[in-house]
N, C-alpha and C positions, 0 to 999 in steps of 0.2 A: 628519350629527350626526358627533361627531369618537370615535374609542376611548373607553372608559374606559378610564385606564392607572395603575395604582401605582409607584409610585416609589420608591426610596431610595438611602440612598450615591451622591447627586449628585456631593460632592467627589472620590472615586473614579476613573481616570484611565479602567476598561476597563468597555466595560456589554457587561452580558449582559441578553436579555431571551430570555423564557420564555411560550413559546406553547404551552395544554391542548389537553386532547383534545376530543374533538366532544360536547356537550350538557353541559358543566361551564363552567369560569370558571378565572380566574387564580389563584383560589384555594386550584389543586391545586399549587404549585409554595409552599409559606408556608415548610416546613423548608427550600426550598431558598435559600429568599431569605434568610431566615436564617444560614441560614451560609454565606452571601457577603458580610460586613457591607462586607468588603473592594472591592464591585466596585459598578457603579452599576450597580442592575438594573432592567428597565420590565419588567411584568407587562402588560399587552394584554388584554382579555375584548377577543376577539374576536368581527368582527359577530354578531347572532343574535345568542348570547351574553351571559349572565351582563347585566352593569351598562350593555352595549353593545347591547342584547337590541331597541333602537328602528335601527341601525345598519345599515340592509337596500339589496338582499337577499344573502345568502353567498353566494359563493364562493371554490372558492379561490383565483385568480387575484388575484378582488377586495383579495381580505384581503393577500395580498404583496404588492402593492401598497399597500397601507395601513401596512405593518407596515417596509418599504423609504422608502416617508415617514419614517414615526417615525426610523430609523437616519438619515437625512440631518438631517432638523430636533433632537433630539433623544440620538442616542446621539454617542460623545464620539471627537473624532477621523473620525465620517463611518462607522463600524465598530462591528459587533457583533459577540457572539459568541452565536449560535441555539442553543437549546435547545426540540427540541419532538416532544412526546410526540403518536401517533398523527394524531386532526387537522391537530394541531399542528406535527408531522411533517414530512406532508404541504405545509402552508403553508410551513417551513422550503426544505424541496426544490425547491419554486418558484421562491426568492428565488434559490434557486443555479444556478437554470437560467437567468436573466433580469438576475438582480442581482449576482453572485457577489464584483467589487467593492465591498458592502455588508459583506460578510458576515466577519470573522475565524478562529474557528472556528465550528463543527456539533453540535452532539449531536441524532443522530436517533433516537429508539428504538420501536419498535410504529407501524412507518410500512407501511403499504398500498398497495400497490402491480399486483400481480400480477390486472388483472381482466380479462376479457373487453371487446368492443368493445359501443358501444349496441345490444345484442337487445331485440328484444321476450320473450324470455325471464332477460331480467337485469332488463329494465324491469318484467314480473309482479313476483317476486322483491323486488324493491325498494317495487312498493307491497303486496301482502303482509303484507312488513315492518312497513313503514310503519302499516299498517291491525291487528298485531296489540301492536303499541307505544305507539302511541298513544292509547288509553282509560288503557291503566294505566303511564306512564310516570310520571305522579306521589301512586302510592297507595305506601302505606311499607310493602306487601306486596314492591312489586318493587322496587324504592328497597333495603330490607335485600338480599334477594337477589341484588342488580346484586353490593352492598359485601362481598356474604360470597363470593359468586367471585371478585371478586378481591383478596378478601384486605383489605381497608381498616379501619380499626378503626374499629366503632360512635361516634367522637368527630364523624366528620366528618356522617353524617345528616343537619342539617341543613343545611349544605353542600350537600348532592347535592338534600333536598329543595329547596332554594331556587334553584338552578340548571336543573331541571327544570319547572317553573312559569316559569321566567322565558323559557322555548321555547316558542313558538305551536307551532300543527299543521302552520302554512302551510311555518315557519323549520325545523320538526325533517322534513319532506319534502326542501327545499333541500341540508340541512345530510348527511344522510341521503345521497341519489344524489350529491352530491360525494363525499364520503368515497370508494366505494364505485366511482365511475365514475375516481378519480383515474390518469392511468397516469405514466413515466418522461415526465417534459419532452423534448422537443429544448432540447440547450443543455447538458445535465448533464454532457455526455461533458467538459466547460472551465471544467468549475467546479475550480479549482487550487487548495479552499483544502481544510484539511485536516479532515477530515469522521472522527468516531464514529459508525458504526453498531451500535445497540443493538437486542437483545430478551432478554424474559425465556426460559426452560426451559419453564415452561411456554403462550407465548403463541402462538393458532393455527400452522397451521402456514404458511398463505398469506403468513402475518408472515417466516416463517423463509425465505419461497424469496424477498420481496420484498427482504428482506437482505442477500440474495445478489445479486440483480438490480441495486442499489447499488453495493456492492460495487465487482462489475465493471467498472460504471459513471462511479464519480468516479473519476479519479484519481493522487487523493490520502488512498485513508480504510482505515482498519483496522473490521475488523468481531468485535464477541465476543456472546457466550451469556450470557445471568444466568442459574447456575446454581438452580434450587429458584424463580425469582421467576415473577410471573406481568407482563399486556399493563402494570400500572400500578404497578410496582416502587419509580418514585422516592418514591409513598408508604406503597407493603406495607417497606419495609426505607432511609427518607428517609438513615441517614448510610452505606450501602456507592456507593449514590447520589453522592451531593454526593460523596465522596471520589474516586469516581470520573473527576467531571465537572473536581474540582479539580484532578485528576493530571494529566487531559486541557489542560488550561488552561495548565496552569502547565510541560508540556514533562516533567513524570514516569511514571516503569511503569503503567502499567494495573494495577488491583488482580489480586493474582496468581490467586487463587483463583477471576476467570472464564476461562471456558471459552472461547477461540477457534473 
């Protein structure tokens, strides 16, 4: 099966590919797609997510190869700007390490990298987290609590619920495992591509430490913390996110209220 992809602005010369967070789907980028009518936008549902739930199994490396194939076959001039959040940012990092030649610019936000190698303690933590989360993931109470945690409008409840229902228990375990065990891939230091590394001020400390790792490893990067925002700030403050992305892609200064 092929990935489900939403495509807009095919007539425009530059392509942006938006890569969503774990457990969700391409709809989280709706406000971004609407704000970039002058770009060719491709928004895939990653394997085992959303309308791509039948594309199995999910791995970050496998998803990265699918996105590279998408760029080579449907992006204009064989290159694309990548925009990735959380799991989507990890997929973008993998692409930067293995196929930097297909990337024009990359905005990475909320990227988790600083985890231990496979060991019994962490594996037990994954198992425990999965066993706690899997039974409640589809409940209204849990979804509403999740949305409140990330300051997401209640208008998105139906999309959140649909996304959680589309992921099977087995898929959820694979996705969680890939997300928590992802580390800096070899070759990333050779990715001479403009990269904007972002995180919300309210994001987890490990995300901020991971951003430092990315900034030190990537040869052409800049890193910013977004004041007073959380992990999913593209949905929390879409206008700010959209202006930041546009400035980055067009070579204009990053929004002055972003603190480096």
